[in-house]
All heavy atoms as an XYZ file, in Angstrom:
1053
protein
N      83.077     30.859     42.395
C      82.735     29.522     42.832
C      83.888     28.579     42.496
O      84.383     28.552     41.387
C      81.458     29.092     42.119
C      81.064     27.690     42.446
S      79.514     27.313     41.621
C      79.637     25.570     41.622
N      84.287     27.816     43.473
C      85.371     26.855     43.288
C      84.826     25.510     42.842
O      83.809     25.052     43.327
C      86.123     26.638     44.585
C      86.955     27.797     44.946
C      88.153     27.309     45.727
N      88.824     28.441     46.291
C      89.632     29.227     45.611
N      89.873     28.996     44.365
N      90.187     30.262     46.169
N      85.557     24.907     41.946
C      85.192     23.561     41.501
C      85.991     22.502     42.238
O      85.830     21.322     41.991
C      85.417     23.443     39.989
C      84.600     24.425     39.152
C      84.960     24.294     37.685
C      83.113     24.192     39.357
N      86.858     22.925     43.141
C      87.679     22.000     43.924
C      87.926     22.635     45.289
O      87.737     23.823     45.481
C      89.022     21.745     43.232
C      89.888     22.965     43.161
C      90.845     23.225     44.139
C      89.729     23.905     42.144
C      91.621     24.370     44.099
C      90.504     25.049     42.095
C      91.447     25.275     43.071
O      92.205     26.410     43.027
N      88.327     21.815     46.228
C      88.697     22.316     47.545
C      90.177     22.071     47.752
O      90.685     20.998     47.455
C      87.898     21.612     48.650
C      86.447     21.958     48.616
N      85.974     23.175     49.055
C      85.373     21.267     48.180
C      84.674     23.211     48.894
N      84.274     22.066     48.354
N      90.848     23.071     48.258
C      92.285     22.954     48.494
C      92.546     22.070     49.709
O      91.799     22.075     50.677
C      92.897     24.322     48.747
C      92.886     25.185     47.535
C      93.549     26.505     47.840
N      93.409     27.378     46.700
C      93.450     28.682     46.763
N      93.640     29.288     47.899
N      93.310     29.402     45.681
N      93.646     21.368     49.644
C      94.096     20.557     50.776
C      95.047     21.393     51.626
O      95.415     22.511     51.251
C      94.834     19.297     50.284
O      96.035     19.709     49.618
C      93.964     18.479     49.334
N      95.486     20.837     52.750
C      96.476     21.516     53.583
C      97.778     21.725     52.806
O      98.432     22.753     52.952
C      96.739     20.713     54.865
C      95.565     20.734     55.837
C      95.281     22.118     56.372
O      96.190     22.870     56.743
N      94.017     22.494     56.423
N      98.155     20.739     51.980
C      99.356     20.893     51.156
C      99.197     22.038     50.160
O     100.139     22.802     49.924
C      99.679     19.600     50.398
C     100.243     18.525     51.297
O     100.745     18.864     52.397
O     100.183     17.343     50.915
N      98.002     22.159     49.576
C      97.734     23.272     48.655
C      97.867     24.604     49.376
O      98.390     25.573     48.825
C      96.330     23.167     48.055
C      96.145     21.965     47.156
O      97.136     21.489     46.574
O      94.988     21.502     47.047
N      97.399     24.628     50.628
C      97.482     25.860     51.417
C      98.945     26.239     51.645
O      99.335     27.388     51.423
C      96.769     25.688     52.760
C      96.880     26.900     53.668
C      96.248     26.666     55.012
C      97.120     25.720     55.796
N      96.680     25.485     57.160
N      99.751     25.280     52.060
C     101.174     25.549     52.311
C     101.873     25.990     51.028
O     102.650     26.952     51.031
C     101.872     24.304     52.908
C     101.265     23.946     54.262
C     103.374     24.528     53.031
C     101.315     25.040     55.297
N     101.585     25.327     49.935
C     102.188     25.728     48.657
C     101.724     27.124     48.248
O     102.491     27.899     47.681
C     101.875     24.705     47.565
C     102.632     23.418     47.769
O     103.710     23.395     48.362
N     102.059     22.317     47.292
N     100.461     27.448     48.520
C      99.948     28.784     48.223
C     100.658     29.851     49.042
O     100.979     30.933     48.538
N     100.928     29.545     50.306
C     101.647     30.492     51.164
C     103.071     30.671     50.649
O     103.571     31.803     50.567
C     101.624     30.012     52.627
C     100.207     30.153     53.193
C     102.625     30.792     53.474
C     100.004     29.514     54.551
N     103.711     29.586     50.271
C     105.070     29.689     49.705
C     105.059     30.554     48.449
O     105.957     31.362     48.225
C     105.608     28.300     49.372
C     106.043     27.527     50.568
C     106.710     26.221     50.160
N     106.954     25.413     51.327
C     106.600     24.150     51.464
N     105.993     23.521     50.476
N     106.858     23.499     52.569
N     104.045     30.372     47.635
C     103.927     31.157     46.407
C     103.777     32.643     46.735
O     104.327     33.504     46.044
C     102.738     30.653     45.579
C     102.517     31.359     44.283
C     103.652     31.080     43.343
N     103.524     31.909     42.169
C     104.090     31.661     41.030
N     104.833     30.590     40.885
N     103.944     32.464     40.020
N     103.041     32.947     47.800
C     102.868     34.339     48.214
C     104.208     34.974     48.567
O     104.486     36.119     48.187
C     101.930     34.431     49.406
S     100.227     34.011     48.999
N     105.044     34.245     49.270
C     106.365     34.782     49.622
C     107.242     34.933     48.387
O     108.019     35.879     48.286
C     107.046     33.931     50.692
C     106.457     34.164     52.054
C     105.674     33.207     52.660
C     106.671     35.363     52.717
C     105.117     33.430     53.903
C     106.115     35.598     53.960
C     105.335     34.626     54.553
N     107.119     34.022     47.446
C     107.855     34.147     46.187
C     107.416     35.420     45.466
O     108.245     36.193     44.987
C     107.613     32.916     45.305
C     108.229     33.024     43.942
C     109.565     32.684     43.736
C     107.483     33.487     42.857
C     110.141     32.787     42.476
C     108.052     33.598     41.602
C     109.387     33.253     41.405
N     106.103     35.623     45.394
C     105.572     36.817     44.721
C     106.082     38.090     45.411
O     106.519     39.025     44.747
C     104.042     36.806     44.723
C     103.398     35.651     43.999
C     103.565     35.681     42.491
O     104.224     36.585     41.955
O     103.034     34.763     41.842
N     106.022     38.116     46.726
C     106.460     39.308     47.459
C     107.950     39.561     47.258
O     108.370     40.703     47.058
C     106.137     39.157     48.943
N     108.724     38.500     47.291
C     110.175     38.640     47.112
C     110.520     39.218     45.740
O     111.522     39.894     45.569
C     110.836     37.282     47.278
C     112.331     37.308     47.211
C     112.898     35.919     47.437
C     114.405     35.942     47.318
N     114.985     34.615     47.528
N     109.641     38.988     44.783
C     109.858     39.484     43.424
C     108.996     40.718     43.121
O     108.565     40.928     41.990
C     109.610     38.357     42.416
C     110.666     37.306     42.488
N     110.589     36.230     43.355
C     111.849     37.187     41.857
C     111.658     35.484     43.229
N     112.450     36.049     42.334
N     108.755     41.504     44.166
C     108.087     42.816     44.065
C     106.639     42.753     43.601
O     106.134     43.716     43.026
C     108.886     43.748     43.147
O     110.189     43.901     43.642
N     105.983     41.649     43.867
C     104.554     41.526     43.529
C     103.748     41.340     44.821
O     103.022     40.362     44.974
C     104.355     40.372     42.556
C     105.059     40.592     41.217
C     104.756     39.500     40.216
N     105.350     38.225     40.548
C     106.532     37.775     40.083
N     107.252     38.518     39.272
N     106.979     36.590     40.431
N     103.882     42.307     45.715
C     103.247     42.215     47.026
C     101.728     42.253     46.907
O     101.028     41.539     47.619
C     103.770     43.329     47.963
C     103.094     43.251     49.316
C     105.276     43.218     48.110
N     101.219     43.068     45.998
C      99.758     43.135     45.810
C      99.203     41.778     45.416
O      98.167     41.337     45.934
C      99.392     44.163     44.745
O      99.730     45.440     45.179
N      99.886     41.099     44.510
C      99.463     39.762     44.097
C      99.558     38.781     45.263
O      98.661     37.958     45.468
C     100.305     39.276     42.917
C      99.991     37.877     42.395
C      98.541     37.773     41.950
C     100.936     37.536     41.242
N     100.614     38.900     46.047
C     100.778     38.021     47.209
C      99.626     38.204     48.197
O      99.060     37.227     48.700
C     102.112     38.290     47.890
N      99.267     39.454     48.471
C      98.157     39.715     49.390
C      96.829     39.231     48.818
O      95.968     38.735     49.551
C      98.094     41.201     49.738
C      99.215     41.701     50.639
C      99.161     43.214     50.766
C      99.159     41.051     51.999
N      96.678     39.356     47.520
C      95.472     38.852     46.863
C      95.379     37.328     47.015
O      94.316     36.778     47.308
C      95.510     39.244     45.387
C      94.188     39.126     44.681
C      94.292     39.678     43.268
O      94.783     40.806     43.089
O      93.870     38.947     42.351
N      96.494     36.656     46.827
C      96.528     35.198     47.006
C      96.197     34.822     48.455
O      95.487     33.852     48.704
C      97.893     34.639     46.643
C      98.201     34.625     45.173
C      99.592     34.007     44.939
N     100.081     34.215     43.615
C      99.767     33.454     42.566
N      98.953     32.446     42.716
N     100.281     33.720     41.379
N      96.726     35.587     49.399
C      96.430     35.307     50.803
C      94.966     35.537     51.141
O      94.377     34.796     51.923
C      97.328     36.143     51.714
C      98.748     35.617     51.871
C      99.605     36.609     52.639
C      98.763     34.262     52.544
N      94.368     36.572     50.553
C      92.928     36.794     50.753
C      92.135     35.606     50.242
O      91.181     35.151     50.872
C      92.474     38.080     50.058
C      92.587     39.308     50.912
C      91.881     40.503     50.296
N      92.501     40.934     49.045
C      93.580     41.695     48.973
N      94.166     42.096     50.071
N      94.084     42.043     47.818
N      92.559     35.086     49.094
C      91.904     33.914     48.519
C      92.050     32.706     49.449
O      91.090     31.978     49.694
C      92.494     33.627     47.136
C      91.716     32.577     46.376
O      90.475     32.616     46.409
O      92.356     31.706     45.748
N      93.251     32.509     49.969
C      93.459     31.414     50.923
C      92.631     31.628     52.188
O      92.076     30.676     52.750
C      94.940     31.298     51.294
C      95.852     30.647     50.277
C      97.310     30.811     50.698
C      95.518     29.175     50.109
N      92.558     32.881     52.640
C      91.762     33.199     53.827
C      90.283     32.915     53.636
O      89.594     32.537     54.581
N      89.802     33.083     52.411
C      88.402     32.756     52.128
C      88.160     31.258     52.235
O      87.116     30.817     52.704
C      88.006     33.223     50.722
C      87.908     34.732     50.618
O      87.852     35.408     51.668
O      87.899     35.242     49.473
N      89.136     30.492     51.800
C      88.987     29.036     51.820
C      89.327     28.430     53.183
O      88.768     27.422     53.573
C      89.862     28.398     50.749
C      89.551     26.935     50.585
C      89.607     26.475     49.152
O      89.834     27.287     48.248
O      89.402     25.279     48.953
N      90.247     29.069     53.897
C      90.651     28.605     55.227
C      90.446     29.757     56.220
O      91.416     30.345     56.703
C      92.123     28.172     55.234
C      92.442     27.027     54.316
C      92.942     27.256     53.043
C      92.237     25.722     54.724
C      93.244     26.213     52.193
C      92.538     24.654     53.875
C      93.031     24.901     52.610
N      89.199     30.100     56.534
C      88.952     31.267     57.391
C      89.545     31.086     58.798
O      89.416     30.026     59.405
C      87.429     31.366     57.439
C      86.910     30.066     56.950
C      87.980     29.407     56.155
N      90.235     32.126     59.248
C      90.800     32.109     60.588
C      91.979     31.168     60.763
O      92.377     30.894     61.889
N      92.554     30.687     59.671
C      93.666     29.744     59.755
C      94.922     30.462     60.248
O      95.332     31.474     59.670
C      93.929     29.122     58.384
C      94.999     28.066     58.441
O      96.188     28.420     58.314
O      94.638     26.896     58.636
N      95.558     29.954     61.315
C      96.725     30.652     61.861
C      97.898     30.760     60.893
O      98.615     31.759     60.904
C      97.114     29.829     63.095
C      96.304     28.609     63.076
C      95.201     28.786     62.095
N      98.089     29.781     60.035
C      99.198     29.846     59.085
C      98.984     30.951     58.051
O      99.923     31.657     57.681
C      99.397     28.505     58.387
C      99.902     27.428     59.332
C      99.932     26.070     58.677
O      99.020     25.691     57.958
N     101.002     25.335     58.941
N      97.763     31.107     57.602
C      97.450     32.157     56.624
C      97.563     33.532     57.282
O      98.144     34.463     56.706
C      96.046     31.934     56.014
C      95.655     33.085     55.104
C      95.985     30.607     55.263
N      97.038     33.665     58.500
C      97.121     34.938     59.214
C      98.576     35.313     59.494
O      98.979     36.467     59.312
C      96.346     34.851     60.533
C      94.835     34.704     60.414
C      94.228     34.340     61.756
C      94.215     35.973     59.860
N      99.363     34.332     59.913
C     100.778     34.575     60.202
C     101.519     35.000     58.936
O     102.317     35.946     58.958
C     101.400     33.321     60.808
C     102.868     33.460     61.102
C     103.306     34.288     62.127
C     103.812     32.777     60.360
C     104.653     34.421     62.410
C     105.166     32.905     60.634
C     105.586     33.726     61.665
O     106.917     33.860     61.937
N     101.259     34.321     57.832
C     101.919     34.665     56.566
C     101.590     36.097     56.153
O     102.481     36.850     55.733
C     101.499     33.685     55.471
N     100.337     36.494     56.300
C      99.979     37.869     55.950
C     100.681     38.859     56.874
O     101.155     39.910     56.428
C      98.470     38.082     56.003
C      98.079     39.472     55.558
C      96.587     39.745     55.531
O      95.790     38.787     55.612
O      96.232     40.931     55.417
N     100.778     38.523     58.149
C     101.494     39.386     59.078
C     102.948     39.566     58.685
O     103.472     40.681     58.707
N     103.593     38.480     58.288
C     104.987     38.574     57.853
C     105.123     39.438     56.601
O     106.038     40.254     56.503
C     105.563     37.187     57.585
C     105.861     36.329     58.802
C     106.402     34.974     58.363
C     106.818     37.011     59.754
N     104.217     39.257     55.653
C     104.275     40.073     54.440
C     104.107     41.551     54.767
O     104.797     42.405     54.209
C     103.206     39.644     53.436
C     103.459     38.354     52.678
C     102.277     38.037     51.771
C     104.726     38.435     51.873
N     103.189     41.829     55.666
C     102.936     43.232     56.007
C     104.120     43.865     56.734
O     104.411     45.039     56.524
C     101.652     43.360     56.813
C     100.439     43.054     55.954
C      99.134     43.464     56.588
N      98.031     43.174     55.688
C      97.667     43.930     54.667
N      98.308     45.037     54.402
N      96.650     43.581     53.905
N     104.823     43.105     57.586
C     105.991     43.686     58.255
C     107.189     43.748     57.327
O     107.862     44.770     57.242
C     106.408     42.899     59.511
O     106.668     41.552     59.157
C     105.355     42.973     60.584
N     107.459     42.672     56.624
C     108.692     42.581     55.831
C     108.654     43.388     54.543
O     109.693     43.878     54.105
C     108.992     41.116     55.494
C     109.322     40.283     56.717
O     109.513     40.866     57.809
O     109.377     39.052     56.597
N     107.492     43.517     53.937
C     107.429     44.156     52.622
C     106.666     45.474     52.594
O     106.833     46.258     51.665
C     106.823     43.187     51.595
C     107.700     41.991     51.371
C     107.470     40.806     52.046
C     108.790     42.056     50.507
C     108.293     39.699     51.855
C     109.619     40.966     50.313
C     109.360     39.788     50.992
O     110.180     38.703     50.809
N     105.826     45.714     53.597
C     105.028     46.935     53.573
C     105.257     47.850     54.768
O     104.754     48.964     54.788
C     103.529     46.576     53.490
C     103.103     45.818     52.235
C     101.645     45.382     52.347
C     103.305     46.673     51.000
N     105.983     47.375     55.767
C     106.229     48.190     56.947
C     104.980     48.498     57.744
O     104.889     49.535     58.387
N     104.018     47.594     57.711
C     102.744     47.794     58.407
C     102.720     46.994     59.708
O     101.987     46.017     59.861
C     101.580     47.380     57.510
C     101.449     48.209     56.260
C     100.343     47.727     55.347
O      99.828     46.622     55.487
N      99.973     48.563     54.404
N     103.526     47.436     60.663
C     103.673     46.711     61.917
C     102.403     46.584     62.724
O     102.136     45.550     63.322
N     101.590     47.640     62.748
C     100.357     47.598     63.537
C      99.387     46.576     62.943
O      98.815     45.758     63.674
C      99.706     48.998     63.618
C      98.346     48.931     64.274
C     100.618     49.961     64.369
N      99.211     46.593     61.640
C      98.330     45.615     60.991
C      98.875     44.206     61.194
O      98.114     43.258     61.440
C      98.192     45.928     59.504
N     100.196     44.072     61.110
C     100.822     42.763     61.284
C     100.623     42.255     62.708
O     100.332     41.076     62.918
C     102.301     42.846     60.953
N     100.784     43.143     63.680
C     100.623     42.729     65.074
C      99.230     42.148     65.307
O      99.078     41.115     65.962
C     100.852     43.916     66.008
C     100.668     43.546     67.461
C     100.359     44.721     68.357
O     100.058     45.812     67.854
O     100.408     44.523     69.573
N      98.223     42.788     64.759
C      96.858     42.289     64.918
C      96.699     40.911     64.275
O      96.019     40.042     64.814
C      95.869     43.294     64.336
C      95.820     44.580     65.142
C      95.059     45.705     64.449
O      94.494     45.483     63.357
O      95.044     46.809     65.013
N      97.342     40.718     63.139
C      97.294     39.409     62.483
C      98.017     38.349     63.309
O      97.532     37.220     63.438
C      97.886     39.493     61.072
C      97.043     40.282     60.086
C      97.876     40.717     58.892
C      95.842     39.452     59.640
N      99.162     38.692     63.885
C      99.894     37.745     64.733
C      99.057     37.360     65.950
O      98.996     36.191     66.329
C     101.231     38.334     65.188
C     102.214     38.571     64.081
C     103.006     39.707     64.075
C     102.362     37.665     63.038
C     103.931     39.929     63.066
C     103.281     37.883     62.011
C     104.066     39.013     62.030
N      98.404     38.350     66.544
C      97.556     38.071     67.704
C      96.401     37.147     67.322
O      96.111     36.177     68.026
C      97.027     39.373     68.303
C      98.095     40.197     68.974
C      97.606     41.554     69.431
O      96.441     41.907     69.237
N      98.486     42.330     70.030
N      95.752     37.444     66.212
C      94.643     36.594     65.751
C      95.120     35.185     65.436
O      94.421     34.207     65.719
C      93.969     37.213     64.522
C      93.101     38.400     64.867
C      92.451     39.042     63.646
N      91.899     38.099     62.715
C      91.817     38.312     61.401
N      92.253     39.446     60.884
N      91.291     37.415     60.607
N      96.313     35.069     64.842
C      96.850     33.750     64.505
C      97.088     32.930     65.766
O      96.749     31.743     65.817
C      98.144     33.886     63.705
N      97.651     33.549     66.794
C      97.881     32.808     68.030
C      96.559     32.460     68.701
O      96.370     31.342     69.169
C      98.775     33.584     68.999
C      98.985     32.834     70.281
C      99.827     31.731     70.308
C      98.319     33.190     71.433
C      99.993     30.996     71.476
C      98.479     32.472     72.599
C      99.323     31.375     72.625
N      95.639     33.390     68.732
C      94.357     33.155     69.391
C      93.511     32.118     68.654
O      92.640     31.498     69.255
C      93.596     34.471     69.544
C      94.262     35.399     70.541
C      93.720     36.818     70.501
O      93.130     37.242     69.516
N      93.951     37.561     71.569
N      93.784     31.900     67.373
C      93.008     30.934     66.595
C      93.166     29.517     67.127
O      92.213     28.741     67.112
C      93.410     30.990     65.114
N      94.387     29.168     67.587
C      94.554     27.810     68.115
C      95.384     27.741     69.387
O      95.486     26.700     70.004
C      95.134     26.884     67.048
C      96.583     27.159     66.720
O      97.166     28.104     67.275
O      97.143     26.415     65.913
N      96.004     28.848     69.788
C      96.742     28.891     71.035
C      98.069     28.149     71.032
O      98.683     27.989     72.073
N      98.509     27.695     69.855
C      99.759     26.942     69.803
C     100.751     27.489     68.787
O     101.863     26.996     68.703
C      99.504     25.460     69.452
O      98.918     25.385     68.149
C      98.588     24.806     70.455
N     100.361     28.457     68.014
C     101.222     28.958     66.942
C     102.315     29.833     67.550
O     102.180     31.046     67.690
C     100.380     29.721     65.919
C     101.014     29.791     64.577
N     101.752     30.869     64.173
C     101.044     28.910     63.562
C     102.199     30.659     62.955
N     101.788     29.470     62.559
N     103.437     29.211     67.894
C     104.520     29.875     68.618
C     105.069     31.085     67.888
O     105.330     32.123     68.503
C     105.657     28.880     68.895
O     105.119     27.773     69.614
C     106.761     29.514     69.709
N     105.275     30.980     66.595
C     105.842     32.107     65.843
C     104.945     33.329     65.931
O     105.431     34.460     66.024
C     106.052     31.706     64.384
O     106.956     30.635     64.302
N     103.650     33.118     65.901
C     102.721     34.236     66.042
C     102.816     34.854     67.422
O     102.776     36.076     67.572
C     101.285     33.772     65.790
O     101.122     33.395     64.461
N     102.955     34.018     68.430
C     103.070     34.517     69.793
C     104.333     35.358     69.950
O     104.298     36.450     70.521
C     103.082     33.348     70.785
C     103.253     33.709     72.259
C     102.145     34.633     72.737
C     103.302     32.443     73.091
N     105.450     34.858     69.432
C     106.707     35.606     69.500
C     106.544     36.982     68.855
O     106.956     37.998     69.407
C     107.854     34.820     68.825
C     109.090     35.685     68.644
C     108.174     33.565     69.614
N     105.929     37.020     67.688
C     105.755     38.295     66.988
C     104.730     39.193     67.667
O     104.873     40.414     67.646
C     105.402     38.059     65.523
C     106.616     37.686     64.721
O     107.580     38.432     64.660
N     106.597     36.511     64.122
N     103.704     38.615     68.278
C     102.735     39.430     69.012
C     103.418     40.121     70.183
O     103.168     41.295     70.456
C     101.571     38.569     69.498
N     104.318     39.405     70.856
C     105.072     40.007     71.962
C     106.028     41.070     71.424
O     106.089     42.189     71.924
C     105.851     38.912     72.741
C     106.791     39.542     73.758
C     104.895     37.953     73.427
N     106.750     40.712     70.393
C     107.782     41.596     69.840
C     107.207     42.894     69.269
O     107.818     43.945     69.373
C     108.538     40.842     68.745
C     109.719     41.576     68.192
C     110.570     40.675     67.316
C     109.927     40.419     65.987
N     110.787     39.705     65.049
N     106.014     42.836     68.673
C     105.433     44.012     68.030
C     104.401     44.728     68.893
O     103.647     45.560     68.384
C     104.801     43.634     66.684
C     105.815     43.361     65.614
C     106.093     42.062     65.219
C     106.503     44.398     65.012
C     107.029     41.798     64.242
C     107.451     44.149     64.031
C     107.711     42.844     63.644
N     104.370     44.438     70.177
C     103.430     45.132     71.069
C     103.636     46.641     70.952
O     104.764     47.117     70.888
C     103.632     44.667     72.505
N     102.531     47.379     70.903
C     102.613     48.822     70.639
C     102.944     49.665     71.857
O     103.394     50.793     71.727
C     101.279     49.301     70.058
C     101.064     48.824     68.646
C      99.701     49.191     68.195
N      98.808     48.116     68.653
C      97.588     47.955     68.248
N      97.055     48.806     67.412
N      96.858     46.961     68.679
N     102.685     49.140     73.034
C     102.969     49.918     74.246
C     103.292     48.958     75.389
O     103.174     47.740     75.235
C     101.789     50.833     74.602
C     100.487     50.073     74.727
O     100.406     49.057     75.411
N      99.442     50.559     74.054
N     103.685     49.513     76.517
C     104.109     48.677     77.644
C     102.976     47.807     78.175
O     103.183     46.636     78.492
C     104.668     49.562     78.760
C     105.199     48.764     79.922
C     105.823     49.630     81.009
O     106.174     50.785     80.731
O     105.961     49.113     82.138
N     101.791     48.377     78.266
C     100.649     47.606     78.778
C     100.388     46.380     77.901
O     100.218     45.274     78.394
C      99.389     48.491     78.828
C      98.151     47.756     79.364
C      96.877     48.556     79.118
N      96.675     48.916     77.730
C      96.238     48.080     76.781
N      95.979     46.828     77.047
N      96.057     48.511     75.541
N     100.392     46.613     76.602
C     100.164     45.519     75.657
C     101.305     44.502     75.721
O     101.080     43.301     75.665
C     100.037     46.091     74.245
C      99.403     45.155     73.265
C      99.127     45.866     71.960
O      98.074     46.526     71.847
O      99.970     45.758     71.045
N     102.537     44.994     75.863
C     103.679     44.077     75.986
C     103.518     43.190     77.212
O     103.718     41.980     77.151
C     105.004     44.842     76.063
C     106.172     43.922     76.271
C     106.756     43.275     75.202
C     106.642     43.661     77.551
C     107.812     42.392     75.393
C     107.695     42.792     77.757
C     108.275     42.150     76.679
N     103.174     43.801     78.341
C     103.025     43.020     79.571
C     101.908     41.980     79.429
O     102.032     40.857     79.924
C     102.771     43.936     80.761
C     104.012     44.721     81.161
C     103.744     45.610     82.383
N     104.902     46.395     82.739
C     105.907     45.960     83.492
N     105.889     44.731     83.960
N     106.931     46.751     83.771
N     100.839     42.355     78.763
C      99.732     41.417     78.544
C     100.214     40.209     77.735
O      99.981     39.068     78.113
C      98.587     42.127     77.816
C      97.470     41.213     77.400
C      96.469     41.927     76.488
O      96.546     43.133     76.265
N      95.551     41.173     75.943
N     100.899     40.463     76.616
C     101.370     39.380     75.769
C     102.528     38.615     76.407
O     102.690     37.415     76.190
C     101.706     39.894     74.373
C     100.444     40.034     73.601
C      99.721     41.169     73.403
C      99.709     38.980     72.985
N      98.588     40.882     72.693
C      98.556     39.544     72.426
C      99.916     37.609     72.855
C      97.606     38.785     71.739
C      98.967     36.852     72.169
C      97.836     37.449     71.632
N     103.333     39.293     77.212
C     104.411     38.605     77.930
C     103.822     37.585     78.900
O     104.331     36.463     79.021
C     105.274     39.622     78.671
N     102.742     37.965     79.577
C     102.073     37.047     80.495
C     101.502     35.846     79.735
O     101.629     34.696     80.183
C     100.967     37.796     81.251
C     100.332     36.947     82.328
O     101.087     36.345     83.127
O      99.086     36.871     82.372
N     100.906     36.101     78.584
C     100.378     35.011     77.758
C     101.517     34.096     77.322
O     101.400     32.866     77.362
C      99.611     35.569     76.537
C      98.328     36.270     77.000
C      99.293     34.466     75.532
C      97.646     37.088     75.920
N     102.640     34.687     76.923
C     103.792     33.899     76.467
C     104.327     33.015     77.588
O     104.661     31.851     77.362
C     104.886     34.828     75.954
N     104.414     33.560     78.778
C     104.913     32.775     79.921
C     104.032     31.564     80.204
O     104.529     30.489     80.526
C     104.986     33.645     81.171
C     106.135     34.599     81.169
C     106.093     35.421     82.436
N     107.357     36.097     82.645
C     107.506     37.083     83.492
N     106.487     37.517     84.206
N     108.675     37.653     83.623
N     102.722     31.761     80.095
C     101.801     30.649     80.360
C     101.744     29.654     79.209
O     101.688     28.453     79.417
C     100.399     31.184     80.668
C     100.294     31.773     82.064
C      98.892     32.220     82.418
N      98.669     33.562     81.856
C      97.735     33.868     80.972
N      96.905     32.976     80.536
N      97.608     35.107     80.534
N     101.765     30.179     77.979
C     101.587     29.312     76.813
C     102.846     28.523     76.455
O     102.768     27.399     75.974
C     101.138     30.134     75.605
N     103.996     29.114     76.660
C     105.265     28.489     76.250
C     106.290     28.513     77.383
O     107.363     29.100     77.252
C     105.833     29.207     75.015
C     104.919     29.172     73.817
C     104.799     27.750     73.312
C     103.821     27.695     72.150
N     103.573     26.349     71.729
N     106.011     27.846     78.503
C     106.940     27.906     79.634
C     108.295     27.246     79.365
O     109.250     27.496     80.087
C     106.186     27.181     80.754
C     105.229     26.286     80.050
C     104.861     27.002     78.771
N     108.396     26.427     78.328
C     109.650     25.735     78.027
C     110.460     26.407     76.915
O     111.542     25.927     76.578
C     109.374     24.283     77.628
C     108.718     23.505     78.761
O     109.005     23.824     79.932
O     107.920     22.596     78.478
N     109.946     27.483     76.344
C     110.645     28.173     75.261
C     111.646     29.150     75.873
O     111.324     30.283     76.203
C     109.640     28.897     74.370
C     110.263     29.470     73.111
O     111.463     29.802     73.133
O     109.537     29.587     72.110
N     112.889     28.709     76.021
C     113.907     29.499     76.724
C     114.193     30.823     76.028
O     114.379     31.849     76.690
C     115.200     28.693     76.852
C     115.104     27.563     77.831
C     116.454     26.955     78.147
N     117.436     27.174     77.119
C     118.114     26.222     76.492
N     117.916     24.990     76.793
N     119.008     26.521     75.565
N     114.243     30.818     74.715
C     114.576     32.048     73.988
C     113.476     33.093     74.158
O     113.754     34.261     74.448
C     114.839     31.746     72.500
C     116.091     30.877     72.386
C     114.993     33.028     71.693
C     116.333     30.317     71.006
N     112.239     32.671     74.005
C     111.120     33.590     74.187
C     111.082     34.106     75.615
O     110.945     35.317     75.843
C     109.795     32.904     73.830
C     108.518     33.695     74.101
C     108.507     34.986     73.299
C     107.292     32.850     73.781
N     111.232     33.219     76.584
C     111.172     33.644     77.979
C     112.340     34.545     78.355
O     112.182     35.474     79.153
C     111.107     32.426     78.896
C     109.818     31.613     78.783
C     109.848     30.430     79.733
C     108.592     32.468     79.022
N     113.499     34.319     77.764
C     114.646     35.195     78.030
C     114.376     36.598     77.483
O     114.656     37.600     78.148
C     115.911     34.621     77.416
C     117.141     35.444     77.715
C     118.410     34.819     77.159
O     118.360     33.839     76.424
N     119.542     35.394     77.498
N     113.820     36.675     76.274
C     113.474     37.973     75.691
C     112.458     38.701     76.574
O     112.621     39.883     76.898
C     112.912     37.785     74.276
C     112.298     39.025     73.708
C     113.088     40.092     73.312
C     110.919     39.125     73.577
C     112.514     41.251     72.800
C     110.339     40.275     73.060
C     111.137     41.334     72.674
N     111.414     37.982     76.991
C     110.370     38.572     77.828
C     110.958     39.036     79.159
O     110.727     40.163     79.601
C     109.216     37.559     78.046
C     108.302     37.990     79.173
C     108.427     37.380     76.758
N     111.740     38.183     79.796
C     112.317     38.511     81.095
C     113.252     39.708     81.010
O     113.177     40.625     81.836
C     113.067     37.288     81.668
O     112.141     36.208     81.791
C     113.666     37.595     83.022
N     114.125     39.717     80.009
C     115.058     40.841     79.858
C     114.313     42.155     79.622
O     114.673     43.194     80.180
C     116.041     40.590     78.717
C     117.035     39.501     79.042
O     117.207     39.128     80.195
N     117.680     38.978     78.017
N     113.283     42.109     78.794
C     112.516     43.324     78.518
C     111.766     43.783     79.755
O     111.755     44.980     80.078
C     111.544     43.095     77.349
O     112.278     42.614     76.222
C     110.814     44.377     76.977
N     111.161     42.857     80.472
C     110.439     43.220     81.691
C     111.388     43.773     82.751
O     111.037     44.734     83.455
C     109.666     42.014     82.242
C     108.426     41.609     81.454
C     107.860     40.305     81.988
C     107.367     42.702     81.491
N     112.570     43.194     82.866
C     113.562     43.712     83.823
C     113.919     45.155     83.481
O     114.036     46.000     84.369
C     114.815     42.841     83.838
C     114.583     41.517     84.532
O     113.625     41.354     85.287
N     115.460     40.565     84.267
N     114.102     45.431     82.196
C     114.386     46.790     81.773
C     113.249     47.735     82.100
O     113.468     48.842     82.609
N     112.038     47.310     81.804
C     110.868     48.154     82.099
C     110.737     48.406     83.582
O     110.439     49.524     84.015
C     109.596     47.499     81.541
C     109.486     47.426     80.019
C     108.289     46.559     79.613
C     109.378     48.808     79.413
N     110.938     47.341     84.385
C     110.812     47.477     85.833
C     111.899     48.373     86.436
O     111.716     48.947     87.502
C     110.844     46.100     86.505
C     109.596     45.277     86.167
O     108.571     45.874     85.749
O     109.641     44.039     86.318
N     113.033     48.484     85.744
C     114.104     49.332     86.252
C     113.992     50.773     85.730
O     114.880     51.588     85.964
C     115.478     48.746     85.894
O     115.681     48.825     84.498
N     112.911     51.069     85.022
C     112.668     52.446     84.626
C     112.943     52.781     83.162
O     112.764     53.923     82.747
N     113.378     51.808     82.382
C     113.608     52.061     80.957
C     112.246     52.254     80.288
O     111.329     51.461     80.489
C     114.382     50.884     80.308
C     114.521     51.084     78.812
C     115.733     50.702     80.966
N     112.135     53.292     79.491
C     110.868     53.574     78.809
C     110.648     52.582     77.672
O     111.597     52.183     76.990
C     110.880     54.989     78.259
N     109.412     52.195     77.480
C     109.089     51.271     76.396
C     109.217     52.004     75.086
O     109.656     51.586     74.116
C     107.673     50.707     76.575
C     107.361     49.583     75.605
C     107.808     48.308     75.865
C     106.659     49.805     74.432
C     107.551     47.268     74.987
C     106.403     48.774     73.540
C     106.836     47.503     73.823
O     106.584     46.476     72.952
């Protein structure tokens, strides 16, 4: 039971602390802190995105991270970093095309994202295997 409620600033500081912990080989503690933040801020895209980054960067869990990135983007539809990672970590061509279509609609002005999507789709369309 909490005797206080965290603010948005507390959440951001908690996420920063998680990355500090992970950087210093305390990934289990970092994930525990993120679970705690997730309990207080359920479905929060920043918390989901942070966990996805920890799982890719420190644990090599790309599939788990991809699901977190997708959930983070779907939580509010504006979390660009999550969208980029959802596209980048797609597990197969079908999934890539699905997320590429979402990226094109959600971020039509993001030149870097659209260039990545377009170049990859051009390769796929020319017969390069995913």
